[in-house]
Backbone bond lengths (Angstrom), bond angles and torsions (degrees), N, CA, C in turn:
res aa  C-N    CA-C-N  psi(-1)  N-CA   C-N-CA  omega(-1)  CA-C   N-CA-C  phi
1 X - - - 1.442 - - 1.533 109.87 -
2 X 1.323 117.12 130.49 1.448 123.08 -178.02 1.525 108.98 -100.82
3 X 1.335 114.34 130.47 1.464 118.77 177.33 1.544 106.60 -106.31
4 X 1.347 115.15 121.05 1.469 118.29 -177.39 1.512 112.39 -96.34
5 X 1.320 118.89 7.12 1.441 121.68 174.24 1.514 108.20 -146.67
6 X 1.341 118.84 155.68 1.438 119.98 -176.73 1.520 112.53 -72.57
7 X 1.326 113.81 162.50 1.451 121.91 174.91 1.494 107.04 -135.03
8 X 1.311 117.09 134.67 1.498 122.32 179.17 1.515 107.27 -126.49
9 X 1.330 115.16 147.96 1.468 122.21 174.67 1.532 109.02 -128.21
10 X 1.312 113.04 159.37 1.493 118.66 177.35 1.498 110.02 -164.54
11 X 1.325 113.49 173.17 1.475 118.81 -179.08 1.518 110.13 -162.45
12 X 1.305 115.44 167.56 1.451 122.88 174.17 1.522 108.65 -78.09
13 X 1.316 117.46 175.08 1.465 123.08 -178.01 1.520 112.04 -62.09
14 X 1.325 119.29 -41.04 1.443 122.08 -176.54 1.533 112.22 -88.29
15 X 1.322 118.72 -12.34 1.465 121.08 178.86 1.517 114.16 86.72
16 X 1.287 118.91 6.68 1.484 121.28 -179.14 1.518 110.68 -72.89
17 X 1.338 116.98 -28.82 1.493 121.23 179.06 1.533 108.23 -120.17
18 X 1.320 113.74 122.48 1.467 121.58 176.28 1.532 107.53 -118.00
19 X 1.302 114.81 152.54 1.461 118.31 173.10 1.516 111.16 -144.80
20 X 1.351 114.75 161.52 1.440 121.91 177.16 1.529 107.80 -139.72
21 X 1.312 115.52 138.66 1.451 123.20 174.33 1.511 106.37 -116.01
22 X 1.344 115.58 118.94 1.443 119.52 175.75 1.522 107.73 -104.33
23 X 1.303 115.32 80.24 1.453 122.89 -178.53 1.495 110.18 165.90
24 X 1.299 116.01 -170.16 1.452 123.20 -175.00 1.526 109.84 -84.56
25 X 1.329 115.42 135.80 1.455 122.72 168.28 1.508 106.85 -96.01
26 X 1.356 115.22 135.61 1.474 117.38 -177.76 1.512 112.39 -132.88
27 X 1.323 115.15 170.97 1.453 123.70 178.24 1.496 114.83 55.70
28 X 1.348 118.75 52.43 1.448 120.06 175.90 1.559 108.95 -65.04
29 X 1.333 115.53 124.54 1.471 120.25 -172.05 1.534 110.32 -148.33
30 X 1.305 113.61 163.50 1.471 121.02 170.65 1.543 106.39 -109.36
31 X 1.323 116.55 126.89 1.448 121.52 179.33 1.538 108.69 -103.67
32 X 1.330 116.02 125.05 1.443 122.14 -177.97 1.532 112.38 -105.92
33 X 1.311 118.77 15.98 1.461 121.11 -178.41 1.519 111.36 -65.54
34 X 1.326 115.55 157.53 1.452 121.27 -178.79 1.513 112.61 -62.18
35 X 1.357 119.81 -34.68 1.440 120.03 178.64 1.532 112.39 -67.95
36 X 1.315 116.41 -41.68 1.510 118.43 177.41 1.492 109.80 -64.27
37 X 1.347 116.08 -41.72 1.456 120.09 -179.82 1.516 111.32 -60.44
38 X 1.333 116.90 -46.32 1.450 119.64 -179.62 1.542 113.66 -67.18
39 X 1.317 114.78 -37.33 1.471 117.69 -179.30 1.530 113.13 -73.78
40 X 1.313 116.81 -37.93 1.463 119.98 -174.78 1.550 114.08 -99.49
41 X 1.319 117.32 -18.36 1.426 120.56 -174.74 1.526 113.02 92.03
42 X 1.341 115.98 -0.41 1.454 122.12 -179.14 1.530 106.51 -167.95
43 X 1.325 119.71 -155.68 1.449 121.69 171.29 1.520 109.97 -79.20
44 X 1.335 116.74 166.58 1.443 118.54 176.41 1.520 110.07 -119.73
45 X 1.317 116.19 153.16 1.456 123.30 174.35 1.544 105.83 -103.19
46 X 1.311 115.46 124.85 1.465 120.57 -177.33 1.498 113.45 -130.33
47 X 1.306 115.96 160.06 1.450 123.43 178.61 1.512 106.60 -147.80
48 X 1.335 116.48 154.68 1.482 120.29 -178.17 1.505 112.14 -106.65
49 X 1.356 114.71 148.08 1.469 122.58 177.22 1.514 109.10 -137.84
50 X 1.299 116.05 150.07 1.487 119.56 174.17 1.524 107.25 -70.89
51 X 1.318 116.11 132.51 1.455 122.33 -179.76 1.544 111.84 -54.69
52 X 1.301 116.23 -39.32 1.463 121.27 -178.15 1.504 112.57 -66.96
53 X 1.325 117.04 -18.68 1.484 120.61 -177.16 1.542 111.92 -100.86
54 X 1.334 117.03 2.06 1.475 123.06 -179.74 1.511 110.36 -103.03
55 X 1.322 116.32 127.96 1.478 120.45 173.12 1.548 106.43 -124.96
56 X 1.332 114.16 140.27 1.475 121.19 -175.55 1.522 108.50 -124.23
57 X 1.333 117.06 134.81 1.458 122.08 169.99 1.516 106.94 -113.19
58 X 1.318 117.03 147.94 1.451 121.61 -176.89 1.513 111.98 82.71
59 X 1.353 115.18 26.04 1.464 120.12 179.37 1.507 113.59 -57.73
60 X 1.330 118.65 -23.21 1.462 120.75 177.30 1.521 112.39 -66.74
61 X 1.345 116.41 -18.64 1.495 120.55 177.29 1.553 110.89 -97.46
62 X 1.298 117.51 -2.97 1.474 122.14 -177.56 1.545 109.12 -89.58
63 X 1.308 116.42 122.69 1.441 121.88 -179.84 1.566 108.14 -115.12
64 X 1.312 114.85 140.53 1.467 119.94 -178.25 1.540 108.07 -111.37
65 X 1.342 114.38 129.94 1.431 121.94 176.35 1.517 109.32 -114.01
66 X 1.338 117.67 118.04 1.473 120.76 178.14 1.549 107.80 -75.26
67 X 1.338 115.11 104.62 1.454 121.67 -173.48 1.548 111.25 -91.26
68 X 1.323 118.30 -12.60 1.448 122.32 178.78 1.501 109.44 -158.01
69 X 1.315 117.13 177.39 1.471 119.89 179.98 1.540 112.41 -70.27
70 X 1.329 117.24 -12.35 1.468 119.15 -174.99 1.539 113.05 -122.72
71 X 1.311 120.44 -2.59 1.457 120.16 -177.52 1.530 114.22 -150.96
72 X 1.334 114.00 155.95 1.475 120.81 174.83 1.519 107.86 -127.66
73 X 1.297 115.54 155.56 1.479 124.24 179.68 1.508 109.41 -115.81
74 X 1.342 116.50 129.16 1.470 120.59 -179.11 1.514 109.16 -102.96
75 X 1.354 113.74 134.21 1.447 119.81 179.35 1.509 110.66 -143.83
76 X 1.326 116.95 159.63 1.452 122.03 179.83 1.524 108.97 -75.15
77 X 1.333 116.71 131.48 1.471 121.22 -179.85 1.505 110.37 -76.63
78 X 1.319 119.82 -20.01 1.458 121.77 179.82 1.550 114.56 -82.22
79 X 1.350 116.72 -44.11 1.458 121.01 -176.92 1.490 115.00 -115.49
80 X 1.344 118.23 -13.15 1.435 122.26 178.22 1.521 115.90 85.23
81 X 1.311 117.50 3.29 1.477 121.15 -178.87 1.510 110.55 -58.35
82 X 1.345 115.97 133.58 1.457 122.02 176.35 1.537 107.56 -82.04
83 X 1.321 115.86 125.26 1.455 118.60 -174.53 1.543 112.39 -119.68
84 X 1.308 119.06 -48.09 1.458 121.55 -169.89 1.515 114.22 -131.79
85 X 1.300 114.67 158.97 1.474 124.18 173.33 1.516 104.86 -133.17
86 X 1.343 118.18 126.82 1.455 121.50 -171.73 1.539 110.67 -134.72
87 X 1.319 116.93 119.21 1.450 121.43 176.93 1.534 112.59 -104.86
88 X 1.333 116.70 11.87 1.465 120.40 176.93 1.514 114.44 84.36
89 X 1.343 118.41 -1.44 1.449 120.28 -179.32 1.531 108.98 -81.63
90 X 1.305 117.26 -167.12 1.455 121.33 179.42 1.539 111.23 -83.74
91 X 1.312 118.35 6.53 1.450 123.94 179.41 1.554 110.68 -124.44
92 X 1.300 115.15 151.52 1.489 122.01 179.08 1.529 107.03 -128.15
93 X 1.347 115.71 135.98 1.437 120.76 173.61 1.503 110.04 -82.90
94 X 1.333 115.47 140.92 1.442 121.73 178.84 1.531 109.32 -122.37
95 X 1.334 117.15 133.48 1.449 121.17 174.79 1.512 108.87 -68.57
96 X 1.321 117.06 118.47 1.492 120.50 -176.36 1.515 113.83 -61.63
97 X 1.323 116.51 -27.64 1.460 119.47 179.48 1.493 113.86 -65.86
98 X 1.328 116.10 -18.14 1.487 119.11 179.50 1.514 112.81 -90.94
99 X 1.307 118.73 -3.74 1.461 122.60 178.92 1.505 110.79 -75.59
100 X 1.347 115.25 140.96 1.498 120.25 172.87 1.527 106.65 -70.00
101 X 1.316 115.19 144.68 1.432 123.27 179.48 1.531 112.09 -94.54
102 X 1.304 118.59 153.51 1.440 128.64 -4.31 1.520 112.64 -81.91
103 X 1.319 118.94 149.99 1.440 121.65 179.52 1.554 113.52 -98.45
104 X 1.311 114.60 -29.74 1.472 119.17 -174.67 1.544 112.57 73.67
105 X 1.335 117.14 6.69 1.464 120.26 -179.56 1.515 110.39 -88.69
106 X 1.326 115.65 153.54 1.484 123.67 175.02 1.521 107.82 -129.25
107 X 1.325 115.40 138.90 1.426 120.63 176.53 1.542 111.40 -61.62
108 X 1.344 116.74 143.29 1.451 122.47 -175.11 1.512 112.79 -114.91
109 X 1.335 118.33 -28.37 1.472 119.54 -174.54 1.526 111.60 -165.53
110 X 1.303 115.32 169.39 1.468 124.41 172.50 1.536 106.31 -113.55
111 X 1.341 115.44 138.70 1.494 119.26 177.49 1.531 109.31 -123.89
112 X 1.315 114.19 154.64 1.467 123.87 179.63 1.543 109.73 56.14
113 X 1.332 115.56 45.18 1.452 119.72 -176.93 1.527 114.17 -68.87
114 X 1.342 117.60 -23.25 1.444 119.96 179.04 1.576 110.64 -70.41
115 X 1.323 118.02 -16.59 1.428 122.00 178.30 1.537 112.89 -94.38
116 X 1.323 118.22 -1.36 1.448 119.05 -174.78 1.515 110.93 -60.83
117 X 1.329 116.01 154.13 1.479 121.29 178.38 1.509 109.69 -70.58
118 X 1.310 116.01 158.74 1.459 122.05 -175.58 1.531 113.39 -83.76
119 X 1.330 118.72 -3.91 1.449 121.13 -172.47 1.546 112.84 -92.63
120 X 1.336 119.46 4.27 1.456 121.97 177.57 1.516 109.57 -146.06
121 X 1.330 115.53 162.44 1.448 123.19 174.91 1.509 109.82 -115.31
122 X 1.282 116.77 154.07 1.461 121.47 173.18 1.554 105.42 -94.50
123 X 1.313 116.80 107.80 1.456 121.93 -170.07 1.532 114.50 -107.03
124 X 1.324 118.23 12.37 1.451 118.55 -179.83 1.552 107.90 -103.35
125 X 1.305 115.99 179.17 1.449 121.75 -178.22 1.542 112.14 -101.94
126 X 1.330 117.94 16.17 1.465 120.00 178.32 1.536 109.78 -70.56
127 X 1.317 117.82 149.29 1.462 120.63 176.97 1.531 111.03 -60.41
128 X 1.325 114.90 143.77 1.470 121.79 -179.20 1.532 108.99 -117.61
129 X 1.314 115.87 138.74 1.453 122.30 -178.57 1.522 111.43 -123.90
130 X 1.307 116.88 139.54 1.458 120.88 177.45 1.509 109.39 -64.52
131 X 1.290 118.87 -42.50 1.466 124.24 177.96 1.511 110.22 -120.49
132 X 1.315 115.73 -135.61 1.442 121.69 -176.89 1.525 113.19 -99.74
133 X 1.330 116.56 -36.01 1.468 121.27 -167.64 1.521 114.27 -93.25
134 X 1.321 114.24 156.12 1.463 121.94 179.27 1.506 114.02 -53.06
135 X 1.329 120.61 -42.71 1.495 119.31 -178.26 1.541 114.99 -62.94
136 X 1.305 116.78 -14.49 1.454 120.06 -178.70 1.534 110.37 -98.27
137 X 1.326 117.55 30.58 1.448 121.74 -175.25 1.491 110.60 -62.56
138 X 1.309 116.83 133.55 1.476 123.65 178.48 1.536 109.88 -96.02
139 X 1.332 117.28 -50.64 1.457 120.83 -179.81 1.522 108.52 -144.27
140 X 1.307 115.42 160.28 1.476 121.66 170.69 1.505 108.27 -101.00
141 X 1.295 118.44 157.31 1.444 121.80 175.98 1.529 110.58 -56.35
142 X 1.301 117.33 131.95 1.443 122.74 178.67 1.495 116.00 79.55
143 X 1.353 119.33 8.40 1.476 121.02 -175.38 1.522 111.63 -98.83
144 X 1.324 117.36 11.57 1.470 118.64 -179.19 1.497 111.52 -86.86
């Protein structure tokens, strides 16, 4: 059987929530916003998936917390693992730490860098953004 598109799987720490993405994951990034920092204890690594290509089992253990006026965060009610970020669009954010390995993904950028904590530095050459979108570019790779 030939697969012409990638497939990814992942789960929470206790295994109560499993998911599969039958399609491409895009925009691998590190988010340094205050909400991600407070929820995870540091920054988070995220990736995007088309909602139509994501299937979840164990949804009865998945709890959604509305963290802002525009997004909710999904986590396992049994173990607390952070799994998803959802703004109601046709795409869902997935916490990269919950993906089964190997992923073959490489980080592409840092977002919300003005919110990063003061106890670490960003020491790579990936592009950095003040917010989420391209027009809010702070630096280009290698421009430090």
